[in-house]
LOTI-194323 format. One record per atom (N, C-alpha, C): x, y, z; residue in three letters. Coordinates in steps of 0.001 Angstrom, whole numbers, padded with zeros to 6 digits, always signed. Example, Ala and Ser with C-alpha at 12.3 -4.5 7.8 and 13.67 -1.06 7.14 Angstrom:
BEGIN
+013190-005690+007800ALA+012300-004500+007800ALA+013200-003300+007800ALA+012850-002250+007080SER+013670-001060+007140SER+012900+000030+007870SER
//
This chain:
BEGIN
+000753-001257+000103MET-000040-000302-000028MET+001080+001260-000150MET+000619+002323-000974LYS+001095+003521-000776LYS+000818+004440+000017LYS+001409+005168+000601TYR+001050+006278+001554TYR+001428+007776+001218TYR+000931+008849+001890PRO+001231+010296+001373PRO+002660+010131+001901PRO+003508+011474+001048GLU+004988+011516+001411GLU+005014+012727+002356GLU+005492+012643+003436ILE+005550+013739+004378ILE+006761+014744+004325ILE+006818+016098+003957THR+008186+016765+003803THR+008030+017763+004547THR+009189+018524+004627VAL+009218+019781+005395VAL+010095+020853+004276VAL+009695+021756+004439GLY+010233+023053+003507GLY+010456+024374+004374GLY+011207+025171+003957ALA+011735+026474+004711ALA+011587+027781+003652ALA+010886+028905+004248VAL+011092+029815+003761VAL+011897+030680+004472VAL+013372+030941+003820ILE+014350+031204+004660ILE+014542+032889+004133ILE+014861+033561+005300PHE+015061+034990+005163PHE+016784+035253+005441PHE+017234+035810+004748ASN+018715+036240+004710ASN+018820+037384+005552ASN+020198+038163+005909PRO+020212+039302+006892PRO+019641+040592+006290PRO+019101+040714+004754ASP+018590+041438+004051ASP+017287+041597+004092ASP+016566+040374+004381ASN+015102+040249+004870ASN+014495+039742+003381ASN+015378+038562+002493LYS+015111+038311+001410LYS+014691+037101+001466LYS+013979+036591+000783ILE+013622+034728+001051ILE+014312+034102-000256ILE+014587+032728+000050LEU+015525+032184-000963LEU+014329+031415-001624LEU+014556+031475-002840LEU+013777+030799-003902LEU+014703+029888-004796LEU+014484+028502-005101CYS+015019+027770-006151CYS+014282+026904-007153CYS+014840+027298-008465LYS+013931+026884-009630LYS+014459+025208-009737LYS+013248+024340-009464SER+013580+022725-009620SER+012684+022457-010978SER+013572+021459-011691HIS+012875+020545-012719HIS+011951+019819-012054HIS+011777+019327-010833LYS+011015+018470-010348LYS+009680+019191-010362LYS+009694+020616-010462TRP+008515+021455-010136TRP+008272+022020-011598TRP+008706+021488-012591ASN+008366+021932-014214ASN+008893+023423-014359ASN+010376+023581-013867ASN+011281+024480-013767ASN+010661+025751-013221ASN+009556+025662-012165LYS+009078+026785-011264LYS+009987+026779-010254LYS+009636+028133-009644TYR+010412+028585-008095TYR+009640+027838-007024TYR+010387+027413-005955ILE+009693+026838-004797ILE+010562+026995-003718ILE+010258+026800-002686ILE+011138+026889-001236ILE+011835+025525-001024ILE+012959+025252-000564PRO+013601+024265-000655PRO+013157+023299+000654PRO+013421+022087+000364GLY+013021+020836+001501GLY+013094+019661+001036GLY+012412+018778+001529GLY+012428+017334+001306GLY+011968+016460+002316GLY+012083+015095+002312HIS+011352+014135+003152HIS+011805+014153+004454HIS+011286+013787+005249ILE+011432+013290+006655ILE+011766+011782+006582ILE+012966+011463+007218GLU+013643+010044+007029GLU+013058+009187+008571GLU+012817+008300+008191LEU+012252+007316+009631LEU+013304+007640+010646LEU+012591+007864+011749GLY+013134+008209+013113GLY+013609+009750+013289GLY+013480+010455+012348GLU+014045+011978+012024GLU+013145+012644+012522GLU+013182+013862+013408LYS+012280+014735+013962LYS+012183+015885+012784LYS+010931+016513+012665MET+010770+017419+011753MET+011873+018437+011534MET+012244+019127+012788GLU+012997+020119+012640GLU+014574+019770+012269GLU+014923+018480+012811GLU+016006+017884+012137GLU+016170+017539+010704GLU+014553+017113+010366ALA+014724+016993+008869ALA+015132+018294+007836ALA+014450+019202+008528LEU+014592+020490+007737LEU+015899+021005+007919LEU+016712+021081+008714LYS+017972+021458+009158LYS+018959+020688+007968LYS+018711+019301+007951ARG+019427+018677+007270ARG+019221+018652+005526ARG+017673+018681+005412GLU+017483+018964+003837GLU+018079+020518+003543GLU+017775+021324+004048ILE+018091+022766+003627ILE+019886+022905+003548ILE+020400+022166+004386LEU+021968+022084+004013LEU+022443+021314+003025LEU+021671+020041+002666GLU+022118+019314+001640GLU+021598+019812+000626GLU+020697+020638+000403GLU+020075+021246-000802GLU+020794+022620-001302GLU+021240+023243-000174THR+021725+024933-000116THR+022911+025184+000528THR+023287+024680+001136GLY+024434+024692+001909GLY+024288+025422+003158GLY+023078+026274+003494LEU+022789+026962+004298LEU+022621+026472+005755LEU+022951+027122+006874GLU+022306+026612+008097GLU+021586+027491+008190GLU+020431+026874+009112ILE+019425+028108+009569ILE+018875+027944+011085ILE+018346+029034+011450TYR+017977+029267+012576TYR+016778+029724+013009TYR+016034+030099+014213ASP+015031+030744+014614ASP+013833+030195+013611ASP+013380+028793+014015ILE+012850+027933+012876ILE+011470+028042+013682ILE+010335+028273+012786LYS+008977+028415+013116LYS+007826+027843+012466LYS+006992+026762+012643LEU+006314+026122+012199LEU+004955+027207+011426LEU+004858+027294+010227ILE+003778+028322+009673ILE+002944+027531+008838ILE+002959+026466+008443SER+001979+025871+007276SER+001933+024427+007235SER+000849+023972+007116ILE+000608+022483+006801ILE-000253+022493+005818ILE+000135+021996+004570LYS-000736+021763+003203LYS-000818+020730+002477LYS-001705+020104+002167GLU-001766+018519+001235GLU-001779+019207-000167GLU-001034+018081-000898SER-001221+018014-002153SER-001269+016770-002981SER-002581+016684-003720VAL-002647+015099-004282VAL-002739+015136-005614VAL-001787+014527-006007TYR-001365+014625-007581TYR-001375+016067-008283TYR-000522+016791-007915ASN-000454+018038-008405ASN+000106+018172-009777ASN-000434+018801-010665GLU-000105+018534-012350GLU+001508+019352-012243GLU+001569+020041-011351VAL+002824+020847-011694VAL+003885+019870-011265VAL+003683+019034-010519PHE+004937+018021-009976PHE+005336+017002-011261PHE+006496+016620-011229HIS+006853+015760-012102HIS+006116+014231-012197HIS+005703+013790-011188GLU+005209+012648-011021GLU+003914+012725-010323GLU+002954+011710-010612ASP+001836+011914-009388ASP+002239+011363-007920ASP+002155+012211-006979LYS+002309+012001-005718LYS+001396+012729-004736LYS+001187+012230-003811HIS+000415+012775-002611HIS+001405+013096-001418HIS+001349+014537-001453PHE+002364+015144-000341PHE+001526+015680+000531PHE+002202+015550+002008ILE+001914+016308+003151ILE+002942+017442+003153ILE+002588+018894+003138PHE+003808+019684+003130PHE+003913+020457+004591PHE+004857+019905+005503ILE+005084+020814+006461ILE+006122+021973+006593ILE+005917+023268+006450ASP+006518+024428+006243ASP+006844+025244+007519ASP+008069+025891+007198TYR+008715+026399+008184TYR+008902+027802+007864TYR+009107+028643+008614ILE+009612+030329+008244ILE+011092+029820+009415ILE+012295+030554+008756CYS+013520+030643+009468CYS+014578+031733+008956CYS+015661+031876+009493LYS+016597+032783+009268LYS+017942+032039+008778LYS+018778+032532+008129THR+020228+032352+007808THR+021147+033763+007686THR+022249+033570+008156ASP+023255+034505+008309ASP+024067+034702+006907ASP+023643+033431+005961SER+024739+033527+005029SER+023834+033962+003811SER+024606+034383+002431TYR+024173+034614+001271TYR+024435+033666+000272TYR+025657+032981+000845ASN+025985+031789+000049ASN+025193+030590-000137ASN+024670+030502-001590VAL+023973+029174-001789VAL+024708+028205-002580VAL+025072+026828-001978VAL+025554+025916-002861VAL+024173+025098-003340VAL+023818+024903-004144LEU+022826+024007-004681LEU+023175+022729-004827LEU+022465+021525-004808ASN+022790+020411-005172ASN+021782+020136-006248ASN+021880+018642-006730GLU+021180+018489-007908GLU+019702+018552-008196GLU+019175+018809-007012GLU+017673+018972-006986GLU+017380+020187-007725GLU+018206+021433-007454ALA+017728+022797-008346ALA+018531+023184-009232ALA+018141+023972-010148GLU+019227+024595-011197GLU+019661+026019-011069GLU+018951+026619-010226GLU+019224+028160-009720GLU+018513+028449-008998GLU+019006+029605-008117TYR+018422+030234-006775TYR+018280+031732-006919TYR+017460+032296-006491GLU+017377+033845-006272GLU+016942+034154-004710GLU+017600+035233-004230TRP+016961+036037-003151TRP+016153+037210-003415TRP+015062+036855-003025VAL+013805+037773-003397VAL+013095+038751-002380VAL+012770+039550-002673ASP+011869+040554-001741ASP+010473+039846-002006ASP+010107+039963-000514LEU+008784+039259-000663LEU+007492+040158-001594LEU+007719+041315-001906ASN+007132+042280-002418ASN+007481+042130-003846ASN+008035+040986-004356GLU+008383+040821-005699GLU+008244+039636-006083GLU+007457+038725-005333ILE+007388+037373-005825ILE+006451+037141-006917ILE+005560+038045-007540ASP+004799+038308-008529ASP+005433+038088-009575ASP+006595+038474-009690ASN+007926+038575-011079ASN+008312+037013-011158ASN+007992+035987-010186TYR+008454+034418-010273TYR+007359+033746-010892TYR+007796+032609-011661GLU+006704+031522-011574GLU+006779+030495-010547GLU+005955+030333-009688LEU+006152+029693-008380LEU+005249+028414-008329LEU+005798+027277-008105GLY+005045+026012-008149GLY+004588+025593-006910GLY+003588+024610-006996GLY+003071+023974-005779GLY+002259+025124-005288GLY+002172+025263-003889PHE+001629+026171-002962PHE+002232+027352-002405PHE+003370+027541-003043VAL+004565+028607-002586VAL+003935+029664-002786VAL+003031+030240-003835LYS+002405+031466-003984LYS+001574+031931-002998LYS+000678+030860-002665SER-000322+031416-001391SER+000340+031207-000259SER+001608+030366+000049LEU+002105+030656+001335LEU+002774+031866+001447LEU+003445+032292+000552LEU+004095+033445+000443LEU+003482+034800+000627LEU+002062+034738+000056GLU+001107+036069+000075GLU+000571+035750+001699GLU+000547+034665+002326GLU+000119+034765+003763GLU+001279+035371+004483GLU+002568+035140+004314ILE+003659+035389+005257ILE+003393+037195+004794ILE+003385+037388+003793LYS+003253+039072+003364LYS+002391+039605+004392LYS+001147+038961+004645LYS+000078+039506+005175LYS+000572+039658+006744LYS+000982+038658+007140LYS+001503+038372+008759LYS+002455+039003+008920LYS+003610+039477+007823GLU+004611+040401+008266GLU+004363+041851+008387GLU+003264+042240+007954LYS+002792+043716+007882LYS+002310+043902+009455LYS+001425+042663+009784SER+001202+042905+011070SER+002265+042442+012374SER+003226+042148+011935LYS+004414+041361+012930LYS+003700+039909+013495LYS+002478+039617+013215TYR+001933+038563+013823TYR+002155+037483+012917TYR+003038+036553+013680LYS+003760+035211+013180LYS+003512+034146+013506LYS+002597+033730+014628THR+002447+032200+015397THR+001565+031728+014793THR+000596+032036+013803GLU-000479+031191+013256GLU-000235+030433+012413GLU-000326+029051+012405VAL-000245+028119+011386VAL-001387+028053+010380VAL-000985+028034+009122PHE-001859+028007+008065PHE-002091+026697+007711PHE-003383+026449+007432TYR-003765+024911+007066TYR-004549+025318+005679TYR-004061+024356+004912GLY-004547+024487+003571GLY-004841+023159+003114GLY-005876+022927+002045TYR-006106+021441+001223TYR-006525+021706-000104TYR
//
């Protein structure tokens, strides 16, 4: 029997308050936030730190849960998959991104400029919610989406 795949992702802010977007062939060459699967026995935040380090070379901190979303057979993803996305907001002190094979390019982007990028999956709605919360400085709510 197949089960949904549980993944973690990060909206990473650099010291200039810009977020990291990565262009991925897995998401039809659209920009996404970095992240990946939780391994058996691994806690969610541990998986997040590991995946971000593997995919971007960045160390992250000040990690806060912001979103839980479900995607069932999203046409933008390169395979038919059922995902549970657990997304976090966090910070890094670095600007130096070293991508692995999962992404082809990256951009540090101001939240107010996200409309200039083709975003994959639920990334646009997630970032729009963060923009709303940034304006009010209210960042503790978890966004649930289906």
